[in-house]
C-alpha positions in Angstrom: 105.8 110.1 98.0 105.9 113.2 100.2 104.9 111.1 103.2 107.7 108.6 102.5 110.3 111.5 102.5 108.8 112.9 105.7 109.1 109.4 107.3 112.8 109.1 106.4 113.5 112.4 108.2 112.3 110.9 111.5 113.9 107.5 111.5 113.7 106.9 115.3 110.0 107.6 115.4 109.5 105.4 112.3 111.4 102.5 113.9 109.5 102.9 117.2 106.1 103.0 115.6 106.9 100.0 113.3 108.1 98.0 116.4 104.8 98.6 118.1 103.0 97.4 115.0 105.2 94.3 114.7 104.9 93.5 118.4 101.3 92.4 117.5 102.7 89.4 115.6 104.1 87.5 118.8 101.1 88.9 120.8 98.6 87.4 118.3 100.5 84.1 118.3 100.5 83.9 122.1 96.8 85.0 122.2 95.8 82.2 119.8 97.8 79.6 121.9 96.1 80.6 125.1 92.7 80.8 123.5 93.0 77.3 122.1 94.5 76.0 125.3 91.8 77.3 127.6 88.8 75.2 126.4 90.9 72.1 126.1 92.5 72.3 129.6 89.9 74.4 131.5 92.7 76.4 133.1 91.3 79.8 134.0 94.9 81.2 133.9 95.0 80.6 130.2 91.7 82.5 129.8 93.0 85.4 131.9 96.2 85.5 129.9 94.2 85.6 126.7 92.2 88.6 128.0 95.3 90.5 129.0 97.1 89.8 125.7 94.0 90.8 123.8 93.9 94.1 125.6 97.6 94.6 124.8 96.9 94.0 121.1 94.0 96.5 121.1 96.2 99.1 122.8 99.0 98.6 120.3 96.6 99.0 117.4 95.2 102.2 118.8 98.6 103.8 119.7 100.7 103.0 116.6 98.4 104.8 114.2 98.1 107.8 116.5 101.9 108.1 116.9 102.5 107.5 113.2 100.2 110.5 112.3 101.5 112.7 115.1 105.2 112.3 114.1 104.5 112.2 110.3 105.9 108.6 109.8 102.9 107.0 108.2 103.9 104.6 105.4 102.0 102.5 102.9 103.7 99.3 104.1 102.9 100.1 107.7 99.2 100.8 106.9 98.9 97.5 104.9 100.6 95.5 107.8 98.3 97.2 110.3 95.1 96.4 108.4 96.1 92.7 107.7 97.3 92.1 111.3 93.9 93.4 112.5 92.1 91.1 110.2 94.1 88.0 111.3 93.6 88.8 114.9 89.9 89.2 114.6 89.1 86.3 112.2 91.3 83.8 113.9 90.0 84.7 117.4 86.4 84.5 116.2 87.1 81.2 114.3 88.5 79.6 117.4 85.6 80.8 119.6 83.2 79.4 116.9 84.9 76.0 116.9 84.5 75.9 120.7 80.9 77.0 120.3 81.3 80.3 122.1 79.9 82.2 119.2 77.8 81.4 116.0 79.6 80.5 112.8 77.7 83.0 110.7 79.6 85.9 112.4 82.8 84.7 110.6 81.0 85.3 107.2 79.9 88.8 108.4 83.5 89.8 109.2 84.9 88.4 105.9 82.2 90.2 104.0 83.0 93.5 105.6 86.7 93.1 105.1 86.3 92.2 101.4 84.0 95.1 100.9 86.5 97.5 102.5 89.4 96.2 100.3 87.4 96.2 97.0 85.9 99.7 97.4 89.3 101.0 98.5 90.9 99.5 95.4 88.2 101.0 93.1 88.7 104.5 94.5 92.4 104.4 95.4 94.0 107.8 95.3 90.7 109.5 94.4 89.5 110.6 97.8 91.2 112.1 100.9 90.9 111.5 104.6 93.2 111.9 107.6 94.4 108.2 107.2 95.6 108.7 103.7 94.3 108.1 100.1 94.9 104.3 99.7 92.0 103.0 101.8 88.4 104.2 102.1 87.7 104.7 105.9 84.1 105.8 106.5 83.0 106.7 110.0 80.3 104.0 110.6 82.5 101.3 109.0 85.4 102.3 111.2 83.2 102.1 114.3 81.9 98.6 113.3 85.5 97.4 112.7 86.4 98.7 116.1 83.6 96.6 117.6 84.9 93.5 115.8 88.2 94.1 117.5 86.8 93.8 121.0 84.5 90.8 120.3 87.1 88.1 121.2 88.1 90.0 124.3 84.5 90.5 125.4 83.6 86.8 124.8 86.5 85.4 126.7 86.0 88.0 129.5 82.3 86.9 129.9 83.5 83.3 130.0 86.3 84.0 132.5 83.9 86.0 134.8 81.2 83.3 134.3 78.6 85.9 133.7 75.0 84.7 134.0 73.1 84.3 130.7 76.4 84.9 128.8 75.2 82.8 125.9 72.2 85.1 125.4 74.2 88.2 125.8 76.8 87.1 123.2 74.1 85.9 120.7 72.1 89.1 120.9 75.2 91.3 120.8 76.4 89.5 117.6 73.0 90.0 116.0 73.2 93.7 116.7 76.8 94.0 115.4 75.7 92.1 112.2 72.8 94.5 111.7 75.2 97.5 112.2 77.6 95.9 109.7 74.9 95.8 106.9 73.7 99.3 107.7 77.4 100.5 107.4 77.7 98.6 104.2 74.6 100.1 102.6 75.8 103.6 103.7 79.3 102.9 102.2 77.9 101.7 98.9 75.7 104.8 98.7 78.7 107.0 99.4 80.6 105.1 96.7 77.9 105.8 94.1 78.0 109.5 95.1 81.8 109.5 94.7 81.4 108.0 91.2 78.9 110.7 90.2 81.0 113.5 91.6 84.2 112.3 89.9 82.5 112.6 86.5 82.1 116.3 87.1 84.8 117.2 89.5 87.8 115.0 88.4 91.0 116.2 90.0 89.3 118.2 92.8 89.1 117.3 96.5 85.8 115.7 97.5 86.7 115.3 101.1 83.9 117.6 102.2 81.3 115.3 100.5 82.7 112.2 102.2 82.6 113.5 105.8 85.7 111.3 106.6 
């Protein structure tokens, strides 16, 4: 509630940050169009456009959160929109690449698993932990790093294709296996932290447990 009041005091910054977040919607649509168009037409220009648009999407995702926290205009609606736009961009990009046999289908299941784990654990502990990104979602360090890697996967794959890198199939396959391994390591760590939180809450209900979470 306090964050909402602070946001209303800085309307220009709030509008600017939300416009950056919302700009990802047309960018994602254009990215999907170019990504679908490239394998069917073979036009390298479409692949280059997809790379450039993907970089713009990554930059907008990085900068909107930084600006929102800097100017104190973070909102629940903005955070939810940010999270779900990220998921749509990643999952649709990976799905299209899988359909065109650029990556393996199992990686789609890995991403969906990690997203559901993030949402479910966040719901279970909503408002009962504290980190710099708020109290509604459980952001752990390793999980955040893995999610960031997901974000660059579509860009990396289409860049390797555009540059026609030798052994790109092997590079992509090995990279996805390493990312999948990191995903499950992050998941085990998060579940262990969740069990720790549950135990701590039995004895320290109402107190801050931020120091225990290392967020």
